[in-house]
BARO-50564 format. One record per residue (C-alpha): residue in one letter; z, y, x. Coordinates in nm, 2 decimals. Layout:
N
[r 'a'; [Z; Y; X]],
...
***
This chain:
511
[r 'm'; [10.48; 14.14; 10.75]],
[r 't'; [10.68; 13.98; 10.50]],
[r 'v'; [10.80; 13.62; 10.52]],
[r 'v'; [10.74; 13.42; 10.21]],
[r 'l'; [10.84; 13.05; 10.17]],
[r 'v'; [10.67; 12.82; 9.92]],
[r 'p'; [10.75; 12.46; 9.93]],
[r 'g'; [10.49; 12.24; 10.08]],
[r 'd'; [10.71; 11.93; 9.91]],
[r 's'; [10.49; 11.68; 9.72]],
[r 'a'; [10.70; 11.74; 9.41]],
[r 'a'; [10.64; 12.11; 9.41]],
[r 'r'; [10.25; 12.06; 9.48]],
[r 's'; [10.27; 11.85; 9.19]],
[r 'v'; [10.35; 12.15; 8.95]],
[r 'g'; [10.11; 12.39; 9.13]],
[r 'a'; [10.28; 12.48; 9.45]],
[r 'd'; [9.96; 12.51; 9.66]],
[r 'd'; [9.76; 12.73; 9.41]],
[r 'v'; [10.07; 12.97; 9.40]],
[r 'a'; [10.10; 13.00; 9.77]],
[r 'a'; [9.71; 13.05; 9.80]],
[r 'l'; [9.74; 13.37; 9.51]],
[r 'i'; [10.03; 13.50; 9.68]],
[r 'v'; [9.87; 13.53; 10.00]],
[r 'a'; [9.53; 13.63; 9.87]],
[r 's'; [9.65; 13.90; 9.61]],
[r 'a'; [9.91; 14.05; 9.87]],
[r 'a'; [9.61; 14.11; 10.07]],
[r 't'; [9.42; 14.29; 9.83]],
[r 'r'; [9.71; 14.53; 9.79]],
[r 'g'; [9.70; 14.57; 10.17]],
[r 'd'; [10.01; 14.38; 10.20]],
[r 'e'; [10.04; 14.12; 10.51]],
[r 'v'; [10.22; 13.81; 10.42]],
[r 'd'; [10.37; 13.56; 10.67]],
[r 'l'; [10.33; 13.21; 10.45]],
[r 'v'; [10.57; 12.93; 10.52]],
[r 'r'; [10.54; 12.60; 10.35]],
[r 'n'; [10.90; 12.49; 10.37]],
[r 'g'; [11.09; 12.18; 10.20]],
[r 's'; [11.23; 12.19; 9.87]],
[r 'r'; [11.57; 12.34; 9.83]],
[r 'g'; [11.63; 12.06; 9.57]],
[r 'l'; [11.63; 12.22; 9.23]],
[r 'l'; [11.33; 12.06; 9.12]],
[r 'w'; [11.34; 12.20; 8.74]],
[r 'l'; [11.27; 12.56; 8.91]],
[r 'e'; [10.97; 12.44; 9.12]],
[r 'p'; [10.77; 12.60; 9.25]],
[r 'm'; [11.05; 12.83; 9.40]],
[r 'v'; [10.92; 13.13; 9.61]],
[r 'e'; [11.16; 13.26; 9.83]],
[r 'v'; [11.13; 13.61; 10.00]],
[r 'v'; [11.31; 13.69; 10.31]],
[r 't'; [11.47; 14.05; 10.30]],
[r 'a'; [11.73; 14.23; 10.47]],
[r 'e'; [12.00; 14.10; 10.19]],
[r 'g'; [11.89; 13.76; 10.28]],
[r 'r'; [11.62; 13.52; 10.11]],
[r 'i'; [11.55; 13.63; 9.72]],
[r 'a'; [11.45; 13.34; 9.50]],
[r 'y'; [11.20; 13.32; 9.24]],
[r 'g'; [11.14; 13.02; 9.01]],
[r 'p'; [10.96; 12.83; 8.86]],
[r 'v'; [10.67; 13.03; 8.96]],
[r 't'; [10.29; 12.96; 8.80]],
[r 'a'; [9.98; 13.11; 8.95]],
[r 's'; [9.98; 13.34; 8.63]],
[r 'd'; [10.29; 13.49; 8.75]],
[r 'v'; [10.17; 13.60; 9.09]],
[r 'd'; [10.05; 13.93; 9.01]],
[r 's'; [10.35; 14.03; 8.79]],
[r 'l'; [10.57; 13.93; 9.08]],
[r 'l'; [10.39; 14.14; 9.31]],
[r 'd'; [10.40; 14.46; 9.06]],
[r 'a'; [10.75; 14.40; 9.05]],
[r 'g'; [10.82; 14.43; 9.39]],
[r 'l'; [10.82; 14.05; 9.50]],
[r 'l'; [10.78; 14.15; 9.88]],
[r 'l'; [11.08; 14.36; 9.89]],
[r 'g'; [11.28; 14.12; 9.67]],
[r 'g'; [11.23; 14.31; 9.37]],
[r 'd'; [11.40; 14.25; 9.03]],
[r 'h'; [11.16; 14.01; 8.76]],
[r 'p'; [11.27; 13.77; 8.49]],
[r 'l'; [11.20; 13.49; 8.71]],
[r 'c'; [11.41; 13.63; 9.01]],
[r 'l'; [11.71; 13.40; 9.08]],
[r 'g'; [11.91; 13.63; 9.33]],
[r 'r'; [11.99; 13.55; 9.69]],
[r 't'; [11.91; 13.20; 9.71]],
[r 'd'; [12.24; 13.08; 9.89]],
[r 'd'; [12.43; 13.24; 9.59]],
[r 'i'; [12.24; 13.00; 9.31]],
[r 'p'; [12.57; 12.83; 9.18]],
[r 'w'; [12.38; 12.48; 9.20]],
[r 'l'; [12.34; 12.54; 9.58]],
[r 'a'; [12.66; 12.71; 9.64]],
[r 'r'; [12.85; 12.46; 9.50]],
[r 'q'; [12.71; 12.18; 9.75]],
[r 'e'; [12.83; 12.07; 10.07]],
[r 'r'; [12.51; 12.01; 10.26]],
[r 'v'; [12.50; 11.78; 10.58]],
[r 't'; [12.23; 11.59; 10.61]],
[r 'f'; [12.03; 11.83; 10.40]],
[r 'a'; [12.15; 12.16; 10.57]],
[r 'r'; [11.82; 12.23; 10.70]],
[r 'v'; [11.60; 12.12; 10.42]],
[r 'g'; [11.43; 12.41; 10.24]],
[r 'v'; [11.56; 12.65; 10.53]],
[r 'v'; [11.34; 12.56; 10.83]],
[r 'd'; [10.96; 12.56; 10.88]],
[r 'p'; [10.94; 12.14; 10.87]],
[r 'l'; [10.66; 12.13; 11.16]],
[r 'd'; [10.82; 12.46; 11.38]],
[r 'p'; [11.01; 12.29; 11.68]],
[r 'v'; [11.11; 12.63; 11.75]],
[r 'd'; [11.27; 12.71; 11.39]],
[r 'y'; [11.44; 12.40; 11.41]],
[r 'e'; [11.63; 12.46; 11.70]],
[r 'r'; [11.70; 12.82; 11.59]],
[r 'h'; [11.90; 12.65; 11.29]],
[r 'g'; [12.11; 12.42; 11.51]],
[r 'g'; [11.85; 12.12; 11.60]],
[r 'l'; [11.90; 11.95; 11.90]],
[r 'v'; [12.26; 12.02; 11.96]],
[r 'g'; [12.37; 11.69; 11.89]],
[r 'l'; [12.08; 11.50; 12.10]],
[r 'r'; [12.16; 11.75; 12.39]],
[r 'r'; [12.52; 11.62; 12.38]],
[r 'a'; [12.44; 11.28; 12.33]],
[r 'l'; [12.27; 11.30; 12.67]],
[r 't'; [12.59; 11.38; 12.82]],
[r 'l'; [12.78; 11.13; 12.72]],
[r 't'; [12.79; 10.75; 12.77]],
[r 'r'; [12.64; 10.51; 12.56]],
[r 'd'; [12.96; 10.36; 12.46]],
[r 'e'; [13.11; 10.75; 12.37]],
[r 'v'; [12.81; 10.80; 12.15]],
[r 'v'; [12.86; 10.49; 11.95]],
[r 's'; [13.22; 10.54; 11.97]],
[r 'e'; [13.17; 10.90; 11.82]],
[r 'v'; [12.93; 10.75; 11.54]],
[r 'f'; [13.21; 10.49; 11.45]],
[r 'a'; [13.48; 10.72; 11.46]],
[r 's'; [13.31; 10.97; 11.21]],
[r 'g'; [13.32; 10.68; 10.92]],
[r 'l'; [12.94; 10.73; 10.89]],
[r 'r'; [12.82; 10.42; 10.66]],
[r 'g'; [12.45; 10.30; 10.60]],
[r 'r'; [12.31; 10.52; 10.31]],
[r 'g'; [12.05; 10.31; 10.21]],
[r 'g'; [12.29; 10.11; 9.95]],
[r 'a'; [12.49; 9.87; 10.15]],
[r 'g'; [12.73; 10.08; 10.29]],
[r 'f'; [12.78; 9.90; 10.63]],
[r 'p'; [12.95; 10.13; 10.91]],
[r 'a'; [12.68; 10.25; 11.13]],
[r 'g'; [12.88; 10.23; 11.44]],
[r 'i'; [12.97; 9.87; 11.42]],
[r 'k'; [12.58; 9.80; 11.39]],
[r 'w'; [12.50; 10.03; 11.69]],
[r 'r'; [12.80; 9.87; 11.89]],
[r 't'; [12.66; 9.53; 11.81]],
[r 'v'; [12.31; 9.66; 11.93]],
[r 'l'; [12.46; 9.82; 12.23]],
[r 'e'; [12.66; 9.50; 12.33]],
[r 'a'; [12.35; 9.23; 12.27]],
[r 'd'; [12.21; 9.08; 12.55]],
[r 'g'; [11.84; 9.21; 12.58]],
[r 'd'; [11.60; 9.40; 12.79]],
[r 'l'; [11.39; 9.52; 12.50]],
[r 'k'; [11.59; 9.65; 12.20]],
[r 'y'; [11.46; 9.86; 11.89]],
[r 'v'; [11.54; 10.13; 11.67]],
[r 'c'; [11.40; 10.07; 11.30]],
[r 'c'; [11.43; 10.36; 11.01]],
[r 'n'; [11.38; 10.18; 10.67]],
[r 'a'; [11.19; 10.50; 10.49]],
[r 'd'; [11.05; 10.22; 10.21]],
[r 'e'; [11.25; 10.42; 9.94]],
[r 'g'; [11.14; 10.23; 9.62]],
[r 'd'; [11.41; 10.28; 9.38]],
[r 's'; [11.33; 10.43; 9.05]],
[r 'g'; [11.53; 10.80; 9.06]],
[r 't'; [11.54; 10.83; 9.45]],
[r 'f'; [11.36; 11.08; 9.65]],
[r 'a'; [11.57; 11.19; 9.89]],
[r 'd'; [11.41; 11.03; 10.17]],
[r 'r'; [11.08; 11.16; 10.11]],
[r 'm'; [11.21; 11.52; 10.08]],
[r 'l'; [11.40; 11.48; 10.41]],
[r 'i'; [11.11; 11.36; 10.57]],
[r 'e'; [10.85; 11.65; 10.42]],
[r 'g'; [11.13; 11.91; 10.44]],
[r 'd'; [11.32; 11.83; 10.78]],
[r 'p'; [11.13; 11.54; 10.98]],
[r 'f'; [11.28; 11.67; 11.30]],
[r 't'; [11.62; 11.57; 11.21]],
[r 'l'; [11.50; 11.22; 11.13]],
[r 'i'; [11.36; 11.25; 11.48]],
[r 'e'; [11.66; 11.33; 11.68]],
[r 'g'; [11.87; 11.09; 11.47]],
[r 'm'; [11.65; 10.80; 11.56]],
[r 't'; [11.65; 10.94; 11.96]],
[r 'i'; [12.04; 10.95; 11.95]],
[r 'a'; [12.04; 10.59; 11.83]],
[r 'g'; [11.79; 10.48; 12.13]],
[r 'i'; [11.95; 10.63; 12.39]],
[r 'a'; [12.31; 10.51; 12.23]],
[r 'v'; [12.17; 10.13; 12.24]],
[r 'g'; [11.95; 10.13; 12.52]],
[r 'a'; [11.63; 10.10; 12.29]],
[r 'e'; [11.33; 10.29; 12.40]],
[r 'v'; [11.10; 10.22; 12.13]],
[r 'g'; [11.17; 10.31; 11.75]],
[r 'f'; [10.95; 10.23; 11.44]],
[r 'v'; [10.94; 10.44; 11.10]],
[r 'y'; [10.86; 10.18; 10.82]],
[r 'l'; [10.73; 10.43; 10.53]],
[r 'r'; [10.59; 10.33; 10.21]],
[r 's'; [10.23; 10.40; 10.15]],
[r 'e'; [10.28; 10.57; 9.84]],
[r 'y'; [10.43; 10.89; 10.02]],
[r 'p'; [10.09; 11.01; 10.17]],
[r 'd'; [10.27; 11.41; 10.23]],
[r 'a'; [10.57; 11.24; 10.40]],
[r 'i'; [10.35; 11.05; 10.62]],
[r 'a'; [10.10; 11.34; 10.72]],
[r 't'; [10.45; 11.55; 10.77]],
[r 'l'; [10.62; 11.29; 11.00]],
[r 'd'; [10.30; 11.24; 11.19]],
[r 'a'; [10.26; 11.58; 11.30]],
[r 'a'; [10.63; 11.61; 11.36]],
[r 'l'; [10.61; 11.33; 11.61]],
[r 'm'; [10.33; 11.51; 11.78]],
[r 'r'; [10.52; 11.82; 11.81]],
[r 'a'; [10.81; 11.66; 11.94]],
[r 'r'; [10.61; 11.46; 12.19]],
[r 'e'; [10.44; 11.79; 12.32]],
[r 'a'; [10.82; 11.97; 12.33]],
[r 'g'; [10.94; 11.70; 12.56]],
[r 'w'; [11.18; 11.58; 12.28]],
[r 'l'; [11.03; 11.24; 12.30]],
[r 'g'; [10.84; 11.01; 12.58]],
[r 'a'; [10.93; 10.88; 12.89]],
[r 'd'; [11.14; 11.17; 12.98]],
[r 'v'; [11.36; 11.28; 12.69]],
[r 'l'; [11.46; 11.64; 12.70]],
[r 'g'; [11.44; 11.58; 13.13]],
[r 's'; [11.73; 11.31; 13.11]],
[r 'g'; [11.50; 11.06; 13.26]],
[r 'q'; [11.57; 10.85; 12.95]],
[r 'a'; [11.25; 10.73; 12.76]],
[r 'f'; [11.22; 10.68; 12.37]],
[r 'd'; [10.90; 10.72; 12.16]],
[r 'i'; [10.87; 10.68; 11.77]],
[r 't'; [10.57; 10.53; 11.57]],
[r 'v'; [10.49; 10.50; 11.18]],
[r 'r'; [10.43; 10.21; 11.03]],
[r 'v'; [10.33; 10.25; 10.66]],
[r 'g'; [10.39; 9.96; 10.40]],
[r 'a'; [10.17; 9.81; 10.15]],
[r 'g'; [10.37; 9.88; 9.85]],
[r 's'; [10.63; 9.58; 9.84]],
[r 'y'; [10.96; 9.67; 9.69]],
[r 'v'; [11.13; 9.42; 9.87]],
[r 'c'; [11.04; 9.56; 10.20]],
[r 'g'; [11.33; 9.78; 10.16]],
[r 'e'; [11.54; 9.50; 10.24]],
[r 'e'; [11.57; 9.50; 10.62]],
[r 't'; [11.44; 9.14; 10.70]],
[r 'a'; [11.15; 9.17; 10.49]],
[r 'm'; [11.07; 9.48; 10.66]],
[r 'l'; [11.11; 9.33; 10.98]],
[r 'e'; [10.84; 9.05; 10.88]],
[r 's'; [10.62; 9.32; 10.75]],
[r 'l'; [10.65; 9.52; 11.10]],
[r 'e'; [10.57; 9.20; 11.30]],
[r 'g'; [10.22; 9.17; 11.09]],
[r 'k'; [10.36; 8.91; 10.83]],
[r 'r'; [10.40; 8.87; 10.46]],
[r 'g'; [10.71; 9.10; 10.37]],
[r 'm'; [10.96; 8.81; 10.29]],
[r 'v'; [11.34; 8.78; 10.32]],
[r 'r'; [11.46; 8.60; 10.62]],
[r 'p'; [11.78; 8.41; 10.59]],
[r 'k'; [12.08; 8.55; 10.77]],
[r 'p'; [12.25; 8.47; 11.02]],
[r 'p'; [12.10; 8.58; 11.24]],
[r 'v'; [12.17; 8.94; 11.18]],
[r 'p'; [11.90; 9.17; 11.30]],
[r 'a'; [12.12; 9.34; 11.53]],
[r 'l'; [12.13; 9.05; 11.73]],
[r 's'; [11.78; 8.89; 11.63]],
[r 'g'; [11.57; 9.17; 11.46]],
[r 'l'; [11.19; 9.29; 11.52]],
[r 'f'; [11.02; 9.04; 11.73]],
[r 'g'; [11.36; 8.86; 11.79]],
[r 'r'; [11.53; 9.14; 11.98]],
[r 'p'; [11.85; 9.36; 11.91]],
[r 't'; [11.74; 9.59; 11.66]],
[r 'v'; [11.95; 9.90; 11.48]],
[r 'i'; [11.81; 9.90; 11.15]],
[r 'n'; [11.92; 10.24; 10.94]],
[r 'n'; [11.80; 10.39; 10.62]],
[r 'v'; [11.64; 10.77; 10.64]],
[r 'l'; [11.96; 10.95; 10.56]],
[r 't'; [12.18; 10.73; 10.79]],
[r 'l'; [12.00; 10.83; 11.09]],
[r 'a'; [11.91; 11.22; 10.96]],
[r 't'; [12.32; 11.24; 10.95]],
[r 'v'; [12.38; 11.15; 11.32]],
[r 'p'; [12.27; 11.44; 11.47]],
[r 'm'; [12.52; 11.64; 11.28]],
[r 'v'; [12.78; 11.42; 11.36]],
[r 'l'; [12.71; 11.40; 11.72]],
[r 'a'; [12.66; 11.80; 11.71]],
[r 'd'; [13.00; 11.90; 11.52]],
[r 'g'; [13.22; 11.61; 11.60]],
[r 'a'; [13.36; 11.30; 11.44]],
[r 'a'; [13.67; 11.46; 11.30]],
[r 'a'; [13.43; 11.74; 11.13]],
[r 'y'; [13.24; 11.44; 10.95]],
[r 'q'; [13.57; 11.26; 10.85]],
[r 'q'; [13.72; 11.54; 10.66]],
[r 'l'; [13.49; 11.52; 10.41]],
[r 'g'; [13.49; 11.21; 10.13]],
[r 'v'; [13.77; 11.00; 10.03]],
[r 'g'; [13.91; 10.67; 10.12]],
[r 'r'; [13.67; 10.43; 10.33]],
[r 's'; [13.36; 10.66; 10.20]],
[r 'r'; [13.35; 10.94; 10.45]],
[r 'g'; [13.14; 11.23; 10.48]],
[r 't'; [12.86; 11.33; 10.21]],
[r 'q'; [12.61; 11.18; 9.96]],
[r 'v'; [12.27; 11.30; 9.90]],
[r 'f'; [12.29; 11.22; 9.49]],
[r 'q'; [11.97; 11.22; 9.33]],
[r 'l'; [11.94; 11.33; 8.95]],
[r 'a'; [11.65; 11.19; 8.78]],
[r 'g'; [11.57; 11.05; 8.41]],
[r 'n'; [11.62; 11.24; 8.10]],
[r 'v'; [11.85; 11.52; 8.26]],
[r 'a'; [11.80; 11.89; 8.24]],
[r 'r'; [11.83; 11.98; 8.59]],
[r 'g'; [11.69; 11.72; 8.81]],
[r 'g'; [11.70; 11.72; 9.17]],
[r 'i'; [11.93; 11.69; 9.49]],
[r 'v'; [12.27; 11.74; 9.54]],
[r 'e'; [12.46; 11.67; 9.84]],
[r 't'; [12.84; 11.70; 9.81]],
[r 'a'; [13.15; 11.48; 9.96]],
[r 'f'; [13.21; 11.17; 9.83]],
[r 'g'; [13.44; 11.16; 9.54]],
[r 'i'; [13.28; 11.35; 9.28]],
[r 't'; [13.26; 11.25; 8.95]],
[r 'l'; [12.99; 11.11; 8.77]],
[r 'd'; [13.04; 11.36; 8.47]],
[r 't'; [13.01; 11.61; 8.71]],
[r 'l'; [12.70; 11.51; 8.83]],
[r 'v'; [12.54; 11.47; 8.52]],
[r 'n'; [12.70; 11.72; 8.29]],
[r 'd'; [12.78; 12.01; 8.53]],
[r 'f'; [12.51; 11.99; 8.82]],
[r 'g'; [12.24; 11.83; 8.58]],
[r 'g'; [12.32; 12.00; 8.27]],
[r 'g'; [12.33; 11.71; 8.04]],
[r 't'; [12.01; 11.58; 7.89]],
[r 'r'; [11.68; 11.73; 7.90]],
[r 's'; [11.60; 11.64; 7.54]],
[r 'g'; [11.93; 11.80; 7.42]],
[r 'r'; [12.06; 11.46; 7.29]],
[r 'p'; [12.39; 11.31; 7.38]],
[r 'v'; [12.39; 11.07; 7.68]],
[r 'r'; [12.42; 10.71; 7.59]],
[r 'a'; [12.36; 10.56; 7.94]],
[r 'v'; [12.37; 10.64; 8.29]],
[r 'q'; [12.22; 10.41; 8.58]],
[r 'v'; [12.36; 10.45; 8.92]],
[r 'g'; [12.22; 10.26; 9.22]],
[r 'g'; [11.85; 10.21; 9.17]],
[r 'p'; [11.69; 9.97; 8.89]],
[r 'l'; [11.97; 9.68; 8.98]],
[r 'g'; [12.23; 9.91; 8.97]],
[r 'a'; [12.48; 9.91; 8.65]],
[r 'y'; [12.43; 10.11; 8.35]],
[r 'l'; [12.77; 10.30; 8.25]],
[r 'p'; [12.84; 10.42; 7.93]],
[r 'p'; [12.96; 10.83; 7.83]],
[r 'd'; [13.32; 10.69; 7.80]],
[r 'a'; [13.31; 10.58; 8.21]],
[r 'l'; [13.15; 10.90; 8.35]],
[r 'd'; [13.50; 11.03; 8.47]],
[r 'i'; [13.43; 10.74; 8.76]],
[r 'g'; [13.43; 10.91; 9.10]],
[r 'm'; [13.10; 10.84; 9.33]],
[r 'd'; [13.23; 10.65; 9.64]],
[r 'y'; [13.16; 10.29; 9.75]],
[r 'e'; [13.51; 10.15; 9.66]],
[r 'e'; [13.54; 10.32; 9.30]],
[r 'l'; [13.23; 10.22; 9.19]],
[r 'a'; [13.25; 9.86; 9.30]],
[r 'a'; [13.59; 9.82; 9.16]],
[r 'a'; [13.40; 9.97; 8.81]],
[r 'g'; [13.17; 9.67; 8.86]],
[r 'g'; [12.90; 9.90; 8.97]],
[r 'm'; [12.74; 10.01; 9.32]],
[r 'l'; [12.63; 10.33; 9.49]],
[r 'g'; [12.34; 10.20; 9.62]],
[r 'h'; [12.09; 10.49; 9.74]],
[r 'g'; [12.27; 10.77; 9.56]],
[r 'g'; [12.01; 10.75; 9.25]],
[r 'v'; [12.16; 10.88; 8.92]],
[r 'v'; [11.91; 10.84; 8.63]],
[r 'v'; [12.03; 10.95; 8.26]],
[r 'f'; [11.91; 10.82; 7.94]],
[r 'd'; [12.01; 10.98; 7.58]],
[r 'd'; [12.10; 10.83; 7.29]],
[r 'r'; [11.73; 10.69; 7.20]],
[r 'v'; [11.73; 10.42; 7.48]],
[r 'd'; [11.72; 10.06; 7.37]],
[r 'm'; [11.96; 9.88; 7.60]],
[r 'a'; [11.83; 9.55; 7.54]],
[r 'q'; [11.49; 9.68; 7.64]],
[r 'q'; [11.68; 9.82; 7.97]],
[r 'a'; [11.84; 9.46; 8.06]],
[r 'r'; [11.50; 9.29; 8.00]],
[r 'f'; [11.34; 9.54; 8.23]],
[r 'a'; [11.57; 9.45; 8.53]],
[r 'm'; [11.48; 9.10; 8.49]],
[r 'e'; [11.12; 9.17; 8.47]],
[r 'f'; [11.13; 9.41; 8.76]],
[r 'c'; [11.27; 9.11; 8.96]],
[r 'a'; [11.00; 8.87; 8.86]],
[r 'v'; [10.72; 9.13; 8.98]],
[r 'e'; [10.88; 9.24; 9.25]],
[r 's'; [11.03; 8.90; 9.42]],
[r 'c'; [10.89; 8.81; 9.75]],
[r 'g'; [10.91; 8.45; 9.61]],
[r 'k'; [11.12; 8.33; 9.92]],
[r 'c'; [11.43; 8.15; 9.70]],
[r 't'; [11.43; 7.98; 9.38]],
[r 'p'; [11.70; 8.16; 9.20]],
[r 'c'; [11.54; 8.49; 9.25]],
[r 'r'; [11.17; 8.39; 9.21]],
[r 'v'; [11.21; 8.14; 8.91]],
[r 'g'; [11.55; 8.28; 8.74]],
[r 'a'; [11.40; 8.65; 8.72]],
[r 'v'; [11.15; 8.50; 8.50]],
[r 'r'; [11.36; 8.24; 8.27]],
[r 'g'; [11.60; 8.57; 8.24]],
[r 'v'; [11.31; 8.76; 8.03]],
[r 'e'; [11.23; 8.46; 7.81]],
[r 'v'; [11.62; 8.42; 7.75]],
[r 'i'; [11.68; 8.80; 7.67]],
[r 'd'; [11.35; 8.80; 7.43]],
[r 'r'; [11.50; 8.50; 7.27]],
[r 'v'; [11.82; 8.68; 7.22]],
[r 'i'; [11.68; 9.00; 7.10]],
[r 'a'; [11.47; 8.81; 6.85]],
[r 'g'; [11.79; 8.65; 6.73]],
[r 'v'; [11.70; 8.28; 6.83]],
[r 'e'; [12.01; 8.09; 6.88]],
[r 'r'; [12.17; 8.39; 7.00]],
[r 'e'; [12.53; 8.27; 7.09]],
[r 'a'; [12.40; 7.97; 7.29]],
[r 'n'; [12.12; 8.20; 7.47]],
[r 'l'; [12.39; 8.44; 7.57]],
[r 'v'; [12.57; 8.14; 7.74]],
[r 'l'; [12.24; 8.05; 7.91]],
[r 'l'; [12.20; 8.41; 8.02]],
[r 'g'; [12.55; 8.42; 8.17]],
[r 'd'; [12.49; 8.11; 8.35]],
[r 'l'; [12.16; 8.24; 8.50]],
[r 'c'; [12.34; 8.56; 8.59]],
[r 'd'; [12.58; 8.33; 8.79]],
[r 'l'; [12.30; 8.16; 8.97]],
[r 'm'; [12.12; 8.47; 9.06]],
[r 't'; [12.41; 8.61; 9.20]],
[r 'd'; [12.53; 8.33; 9.39]],
[r 'g'; [12.22; 8.17; 9.49]],
[r 's'; [11.99; 8.44; 9.58]],
[r 'l'; [11.88; 8.48; 9.93]],
[r 'c'; [11.89; 8.88; 9.91]],
[r 'a'; [12.00; 9.16; 9.69]],
[r 'm'; [11.71; 9.13; 9.48]],
[r 'g'; [11.78; 8.82; 9.28]],
[r 'g'; [12.16; 8.90; 9.36]],
[r 'l'; [12.20; 9.22; 9.20]],
[r 't'; [11.94; 9.19; 8.90]],
[r 'p'; [12.22; 9.04; 8.69]],
[r 'l'; [12.41; 9.36; 8.73]],
[r 'p'; [12.22; 9.60; 8.49]],
[r 'v'; [12.19; 9.31; 8.25]],
[r 'r'; [12.55; 9.22; 8.24]],
[r 's'; [12.65; 9.57; 8.20]],
[r 'a'; [12.39; 9.63; 7.92]],
[r 'l'; [12.55; 9.36; 7.74]],
[r 'a'; [12.92; 9.45; 7.81]],
[r 'h'; [12.88; 9.81; 7.69]],
[r 'w'; [12.59; 9.78; 7.41]],
[r 'p'; [12.60; 9.44; 7.25]],
[r 'q'; [12.48; 9.58; 6.90]],
[r 'd'; [12.15; 9.64; 7.11]],
[r 'f'; [12.12; 9.28; 7.13]],
[r 'g'; [12.18; 9.20; 6.80]],
[r 'g'; [12.56; 9.20; 6.84]],
[r 't'; [12.85; 9.37; 6.69]],
[r 't'; [13.00; 9.68; 6.85]],
***
């Protein structure tokens, strides 16, 4: 029986993967061939989805993008034997776009059956958790700290420091919370990992629980991800059945279990304290800090809060050791980052590589430039509140420190490309409008400032007392940056100021 893999990832399904999968099985059966169909995660080459893989003696052979109308010709060409066809991409691992990456967090995504515990272990799963169970809590936390792993949700705070704070905090009840409220435009890595390798996230959260003495974990997952919710729920059930979760994790005598909580669509609940409020059944509004959640988090208890990618990297850190992870990256940005290429880009998808790769390499080499074929005019890094960078700044290294020094931020690793038709004044206006719509309303600089920001930008664009309104806009940006309670209002000026600095002509100024 031939193993055929067709992604069950929601991006692949949106372009017909379900029809392709069903037709391959049905058409093969009419020819007398048996197919073992696996709905794997996407490999991240989204412009080639649905990408079908066939397991052969030479390895996996990939074909894509495959439509339902291609299935018969593929079978005629010997698809089940890895036969040649115009859609054949060769051995999957040899595709240059994949071969040049350094996949750590995404090492199993697209490789394993997302809901098969046996397949997960066959590909190195549980090695990190089993090792963690042989160490003391302090030793596990020290390993994470020594690796240099930092929060991949955007803040870049060292995970080991956060874990140690929770470990040393007083309290007979502690929590681990995974922030899966992935709301930034152009980001999709959390969703892809949950849909393609949910056991890695479960293992990472369990290691965190064992390390800090927490027995309860929550995944706060956005309602806009129904496939991820279903996949994670199914994976949790199978993990419990296998003894990976519950009162006796892997026979260790230690308890840990995970529950999924679905958000209601609030962007600001991606901020950790607003997420905690929502988890507690309250309106999602930002809490003032201190106290920090590591000391007083969920229900006032010490709480580890990490992003999906942070927690999903922990199993590899424990399995391979801190030193192996430290060997990747540059400066204080250690390990790998999962970059997400989106927008007007020829080849969108997931690129995981060590920190330090240039933005130009991501956009023009991996991404292939714009999908429209027109020149790149702007690239936004770090989500809707990230800075816009012009073409002459694309040689910047993609790490926390270099981007910060250039007035930008890495954020969740989203990279959105715009061609030369983009109106940067409208992009600046969008940032203020986005903040006005998504603000939780807790603080005045964000709640009122964003509304006033839209009005001021409109006056600048209309040429109404332009110079005076530009000064007013600058003052407003200062106020929002310095006075907002959280990053929602504090970072909104970043795209506005970068647009003004690099494209003044779009605001009626001179080049």
